N, C-alpha and C positions, 0 to 999 in steps of 0.2 A: 789559772791552771796551765800546765805545759803539756803539749801534745807530743807523744812519742810515736813515730812511724817507722816500722820495720821495713825491710826490703819487700816482703810479701804485701804489706800495706800499700807501699808505693806502686807496686805492679798493678794492684787492683784499681788505683785511683788515677793513674796517669794515662793520657792519650796524646797522640801526636798532633792532631789539629789544634787542640787547646794550648799545648805548650809552644807550638810554633807561633801562635798569635801572642802568647805571653812574652816570648823571647823577642819577637819583633817590637812589641810595645816598649820593652825594657831598653832596647838599644835606641829607640827614638827618645825615651826619657833621658838617657845619657847625653844624647846630642843636644837636648834642650836644657841641660844642667839641672834636671830634676832628679838625678841619680848620681852617685859618686862611686867610682871603682879605683881604689888605690893599687899601686903595684904590690903584688903578693910577696911577703917576705918568705924566704926559703932557708930552712935550717938543715944543714948537712949533719948526718949522724957521724960523730967522731969515730974514725977508724973503719968506716963502712961506706958503701955507695948509696945508701938510702938518703932520701930527702923528704922533709916535711914542710908542706907549703900551706900557708894560711890565706885563703882566697876570700876577701871581704867585700861587702857592698852595702850601700844604704840607698833606699828608694823612697821618695816622697809619695808618688802615686800608690805604691804598695804598702806604705807605712810600716816598713820592716827594715831592720838591719840584720845582716847575716854574716857568718864566717864559716867557711868549709875548711876543715883540716884534712888535707890530702896527703896520704902517705904513699910516696913513690919508691917502691922497694924492688929493684930488679932482681935481687937475690931470692925473692919469693918464687921465681920461676922454677928454680931447682927444688923448692919445697912443694911444688904442685899447688901453690897458692896464688891468688891474684896479685899481680905486681903493683896494682893501685887499689887502695881502699880509702874511703872517706866518710865523714859524717858532717852534717850541717846543723849549726845552732842558729836559731832565729829568735830575735827579740823585737818587741814593739819599738818602733822609731819614735813613738810619742812619749812613752814613760819607762822604757827599758824592761818591761815585764818579759820574762822568758816565754816565748810563744810555742816553740817546737824544737825537737831534736829529731833529725831525719837521717836515715841511712842514705848514703850518697851514691851507691853503685848504680842503681837503675836510673836515678835522677840525672847523674852525670852523663850517662850514655844517651838518654833521650833528649836532654837539653842540648847536648853537643850536636846530635843529628838535626835538632830543630834549628840551631844556628846555621848549619849548612843549608838547610831548606830555605831559610830566610834569605841567605846570600844568593842562592841559586835563583830564587824568584826575582831578585833584584838585578842580577848581573848576567845570567845566562841568556843566550839567544832563545827566544820562545819556540823556534822551529827545530831545536835540537831534540833528537829522538833516541839517542843511545846513551845509557848510563854506564860508566865504567867504574869498577871497584878494584882498588889495589889493596888487598887485605880482605879476609873473609870471616872475621870473628863476629862477636855480638855487636860491635860498633858498626860493622858493615851492614848487618841485618837491620839495625835501627835506621841507618841511612836509607835503605831501600824503602822502609815503611814511611819515613818522614818525607822523602823527596817525591814520592808518588802523590802526595797531597798538594804539591805546588807545581808539578810539571808532568806532562804526558810523555812517557817513554814507551817505545815499541820494543826495545831490546835492552837487555842487561848483559854485560860482559864482566868477568871477574878473573883475577889471578891472585894466588896466595902461595907463599913458600911452603905451606902445608897443603898438599894436594887434596887430602881427604876433606879438609875444611872447605876448600873451594868447591869440591863436588857436592858437599852437603848443602851449601848455600845455593848452588845452581839447581839442585833438585827442588829446593823449597820455593824458588822464585822463577823457575823456568829460564834460568840464565845460562850463558855459554861460558865454559871454562877456557881461558886463553893460555897459551904456553909461556908468556912472559909479561912483565909489567909494561914493557914497550908496546906489546901487541894490544893491551888494554887502551893505552893512550892513543894508539893509532886508530882504534875503532870508535872511540867514545866522543860524544859532544860535551858531556859533563863528566869529569873525572873526580873521584873522591879517593884521596890517599889516606889509608887508615891503619898504618902499622907503626909500632913504637921504634922507628928507625933511629940509628945514631948517625950513620953515614948516608949522604944523599944518594938515592938510587933512581930518582925520577929526574930525567935530563930535559933541560929546556929545549934542546934541539929536536926533541920528539913532539913538541907542542905544534898544533895546527891552528891556522887563523880561525878565529871565531870560537875557540874552545873556552870552557869555563872549568877551572880547577878549584876544588875545595881541599886545601892542605890541612889535614886534621890530626894525623896520628902521632906525630912526634911529641914526646913529653915536654913540659915547660922547662927546658934546660938549654943554656946558651950553646952547648956543643952537640945538640941533637937536631937533625933536620931530615926531611924527606925529599925536598926539592933542591936541585943544585943551583949554583949562583946564576948560571945562564937562564934558568927558568924564572927566577925572581926578576932578572934584568929584562927579559922579554915580555913579561906580563904586566898588565895594569893591576897593581896590588891593592887590595882593600883589607884592612885589619879589623879585629874586634875592638881593640883600643890601641892607640899609639904607645902609651906608656908600657903596657904589657908586652907588646911585640918587641919593642926596642930593648926591653929588660930581660925577657925570658925566652924568646923564640930564636932558636938557632937558624931557622929558615930565613929570618930577617937579619939577625945580628952578624952572621958570618959574611954575607955579601957587604954589609955596612963596614965591617972591619977590613975587608979586602978593598974598600973604596970602589967596588963594582957598581954600587948605587949610592945615592945620598938619601937623607932622611925624607926629603920631599917625595921620593919615589914610593915610600912605604908609610905614608902619612894619612891616607884617606881612611876614615873610619866608617864602619857599616852603618852606624846610626845616622851619620850625616847623609849618606846616600839615601837611606830610607826616608829621612825628613825632607829631602829635596834640596839641601843646602850644598851638597857635593854631587856632581854629575855621576850617573851610573855608566853603563856601557856606552861608548861613544860611536861605535860602528859595528857592522856585522863581522868584520875581520879582526876586531880587537880581541886579544887574549886576556881574559880576566882571571884573577886568582884571589881567593879568599883565604887569608892566613888565619886559621882558627887556632888560637892558643887556648881559649876557654877562659872566661872571667867569672868572678863571683856573682855578678849581677844576673847572669843566666841561671845560676843556682837559686838566687833569691826569687826570680820570677816563677820558677818551678815550685819552690816551697810555698809561695803565696797561694798558688793554685791548689797545692796539696792540702794545705791547712783548711782552706775554705771547703773543699770537697769532703775531707775527712770529717769535719764537724757536721756538715749537712747530712752525711750518710752514717754517722756513728761508728767510724772506723778509727782504730788507734787506741792508745792508752793515755789517759789523762792523769798527770801526777802534779803534786804541789812542789815546785822548786823555789818559789820566792813570791814576795808580795810587792 
């Protein structure tokens, strides 16, 4: 039988501590060649600005193969609809049986925050006490919830182009609204950039020694980025996977095209850092940056967790899709 999980089902089943551990284990499996993540093919809609991206993965420990079809549709903003929508299909890695069809909205948001939490635990200075958020949407809220499980913060600062949204987040989390993105970077020890930017608006000359940055928000397009070239050049960069970053991340691809950095500068993968085969932070003054493009293996890790919990708790709809 195939399990169908709606958005409300996922909201009932998912929690930050469990998916943080699942994402951490998934990246270690990738580093040890027990999981595979190919570069995601991207299909542009003829005559439009929409893109449809197939994010696939297979994992031996989780015994699943998954593909998430992500629709990235900037035009939806004018329609008052989400600019990104997705659904994940999971099949058994043993015999190909369709295991689940899962709404991707909540899963994507929570697993993205989980990846930032894993990177922060691995790379940020443990004495950092100020969390900075550039962007104040649902992804920012997920980051607050996730990062508080891996790091102790005494203060949260936030800026958003939408002032009402920043004020709403500040009220929910006792945070301080800052006047500019630069002010957030100046105040924070850990910075999360969480906007669907096209042009880089976070400047490397704002970075301070010892900071950790999670660059998260830019969609997987070669011409979109949040961090300028100077920021990539100044930081020790860790990527979710080399192939994905070199193929889909404007934050990485633009500095490479400018010859401002070489591929060795953006080659360290998070899984290798977690497995201990690549060093983490080298000094208290080092600036570290996690370039989070998002990969299908993170979705797979979340889906494995959701399937197991849903069946244990009797949540979701079981249908016959194949034998």
